C-alpha positions in Angstrom: -26.3 -143.8 -150.1 -28.2 -141.1 -152.0 -32.1 -141.7 -152.0 -33.2 -142.0 -155.6 -36.8 -143.3 -155.2 -40.0 -142.7 -153.4 -42.6 -145.4 -152.4 -46.3 -145.2 -153.2 -48.8 -147.0 -151.3 -52.1 -148.2 -152.6 -55.0 -148.9 -150.1 -58.6 -149.8 -150.8 -61.4 -150.2 -148.4 -63.3 -152.7 -150.8 -62.3 -155.5 -153.0 -64.0 -154.0 -156.1 -61.4 -151.4 -156.6 -60.4 -150.2 -160.1 -57.0 -150.9 -161.3 -55.9 -150.7 -165.2 -52.5 -152.3 -166.1 -50.3 -150.1 -168.2 -48.2 -152.0 -170.9 -44.8 -151.0 -172.0 -42.5 -152.1 -174.8 -40.7 -155.3 -174.9 -37.0 -155.2 -174.1 -34.4 -155.4 -176.9 -33.2 -158.6 -175.5 -36.7 -160.4 -175.4 -36.7 -163.7 -177.3 -39.3 -163.3 -180.3 -40.4 -166.9 -179.8 -41.4 -166.1 -176.2 -43.7 -163.3 -177.5 -45.3 -165.2 -180.4 -45.5 -168.7 -179.1 -48.0 -169.9 -176.5 -46.6 -171.7 -173.5 -48.0 -174.3 -171.1 -46.7 -176.5 -168.1 -45.4 -180.0 -168.6 -45.9 -182.9 -166.2 -42.9 -181.5 -164.2 -44.6 -178.1 -164.0 -41.9 -176.8 -166.3 -42.7 -174.0 -168.7 -42.8 -175.2 -172.3 -44.0 -174.3 -175.7 -47.5 -175.6 -176.3 -47.9 -177.8 -179.5 -51.0 -178.7 -181.5 -51.9 -182.2 -182.7 -49.5 -182.0 -185.6 -46.5 -181.1 -183.4 -46.5 -177.5 -184.5 -46.1 -174.5 -182.2 -49.4 -172.8 -181.1 -49.3 -169.1 -181.6 -50.2 -166.9 -178.6 -53.0 -164.6 -178.2 -52.9 -160.8 -178.8 -49.9 -159.4 -177.0 -50.3 -156.0 -175.2 -46.6 -155.7 -174.3 -44.9 -156.0 -170.9 -47.0 -155.0 -167.8 -45.7 -152.0 -165.9 -43.5 -153.1 -163.1 -43.6 -151.6 -159.5 -40.4 -149.4 -160.4 -41.2 -146.3 -162.4 -38.7 -144.1 -164.1 -40.0 -140.6 -163.8 -37.3 -137.9 -163.7 -37.4 -135.0 -161.0 -38.6 -131.7 -162.4 -35.8 -129.7 -163.9 -35.2 -126.4 -161.9 -35.7 -124.5 -165.2 -38.8 -126.4 -166.2 -41.9 -124.3 -167.1 -43.9 -126.7 -165.2 -42.2 -125.9 -161.9 -43.9 -123.3 -159.8 -41.5 -123.2 -156.7 -43.8 -125.2 -154.3 -41.7 -127.3 -152.1 -43.5 -130.6 -152.4 -44.4 -130.3 -156.0 -44.5 -133.6 -157.9 -44.1 -134.1 -161.6 -47.4 -134.1 -163.6 -46.2 -137.3 -165.3 -46.3 -139.2 -162.0 -49.8 -138.0 -161.0 -51.0 -138.9 -164.6 -49.6 -142.4 -164.2 -51.3 -142.9 -160.8 -54.7 -141.7 -162.1 -54.5 -143.8 -165.3 -53.8 -146.9 -163.2 -56.7 -146.3 -161.0 -59.5 -144.4 -162.5 -61.6 -144.0 -165.7 -62.6 -140.9 -167.5 -65.4 -139.2 -165.5 -64.4 -140.5 -162.1 -64.0 -138.1 -159.4 -60.6 -137.8 -157.6 -60.1 -136.1 -154.1 -56.9 -134.6 -153.0 -57.4 -133.4 -149.4 -53.9 -131.7 -149.2 -53.7 -130.4 -152.8 -50.6 -128.1 -152.2 -49.5 -126.8 -155.8 -52.5 -128.5 -157.4 -50.8 -131.2 -159.4 -53.4 -133.9 -158.7 -56.2 -131.4 -159.9 -54.2 -130.5 -162.9 -53.5 -134.0 -164.0 -57.2 -135.0 -163.3 -58.4 -132.3 -165.6 -56.0 -133.1 -168.3 -57.1 -136.8 -168.2 -60.9 -135.9 -168.2 -61.6 -136.8 -164.5 -63.7 -134.8 -162.1 -61.6 -133.6 -159.1 -61.8 -131.8 -155.6 -58.8 -130.2 -154.1 -58.5 -129.0 -150.6 -55.8 -127.1 -148.8 -55.8 -124.9 -145.5 -53.2 -122.6 -147.4 -54.8 -119.8 -149.3 -51.7 -119.4 -151.2 -51.9 -123.1 -152.4 -55.5 -122.8 -153.3 -54.6 -119.7 -155.5 -51.6 -121.4 -157.0 -53.8 -124.5 -157.8 -56.4 -122.3 -159.5 -53.9 -120.5 -161.6 -52.5 -123.8 -162.7 -55.8 -125.1 -163.5 -56.7 -122.1 -165.7 -53.3 -122.4 -167.5 -51.9 -126.2 -167.3 -48.2 -126.5 -168.3 -46.8 -130.0 -168.7 -43.1 -130.7 -169.0 -42.1 -133.4 -171.6 -39.4 -135.7 -170.7 -36.7 -136.3 -173.4 -35.2 -139.0 -171.2 -38.6 -140.8 -171.2 -39.4 -140.1 -174.8 -36.0 -141.0 -176.3 -34.6 -143.5 -173.7 -31.2 -143.4 -171.8 -29.3 -144.7 -174.7 -30.0 -141.7 -176.9 -27.7 -139.7 -174.5 -24.8 -142.3 -175.2 -23.3 -140.3 -178.1 -20.1 -139.1 -177.1 -17.3 -139.1 -179.6 -15.5 -142.5 -179.0 -12.1 -141.0 -180.5 -12.4 -138.1 -178.3 -13.0 -140.2 -175.2 -10.0 -142.5 -176.2 -7.8 -139.2 -175.9 -8.7 -139.4 -172.2 -7.4 -143.0 -171.7 -5.4 -143.3 -168.5 -7.0 -140.4 -166.9 -9.6 -140.9 -164.1 -12.8 -139.2 -165.2 -16.6 -139.5 -165.1 -18.2 -139.0 -168.5 -21.2 -136.7 -169.0 -23.3 -138.3 -171.8 -24.7 -135.3 -173.4 -22.9 -133.8 -176.4 -20.8 -135.4 -179.1 -17.5 -133.7 -178.0 -15.5 -134.3 -174.9 -17.8 -133.9 -171.9 -16.1 -135.2 -168.7 -15.6 -134.4 -165.2 -12.0 -135.2 -163.8 -12.3 -137.3 -160.6 -9.1 -135.6 -159.2 -8.3 -132.0 -160.2 -4.9 -130.8 -159.6 -3.2 -127.4 -160.5 0.1 -127.6 -161.7 2.3 -124.5 -162.0 5.3 -124.2 -164.4 
């Protein structure tokens, strides 16, 4: 099985650590009533809609959205991305920005004792945090300094527009391939597909 994720562990020496939840949009399948109406528990500990003294539904408090889960969809850096600097362990700025936003506030100081290509420092600078980066490699330090002087951040069309925005292949064109074993590549409106079994036929 192809590994498609990495794990991030969060540790704190003290109980008064900072953690700021990030809220995302509601799913298209979310019931509007579940968003607007307040819920409570009945005598059987079952979740039910809360009613006022007149038997009308009570509306909920201000809704911030859906709390970010422990699964984040952050695409790998495209090999041609301007943000990529060729460092073997380079992580996307989007990832480090997410971690910094969850655990710090503006003005906080961030330490990366193995800064490598400097992504943590660049993310901290863009988010108005103070930072300290350390690395035993002089090349890594020089690379980090150059990125701090000229930060480049790649935007993700996948995250901005969503996966469904790529599902735009011409249905009529795909129908022409009916009966052929293929894998569609959802990118263009024409026929974009890879045959599962490619055979060369001579006449």
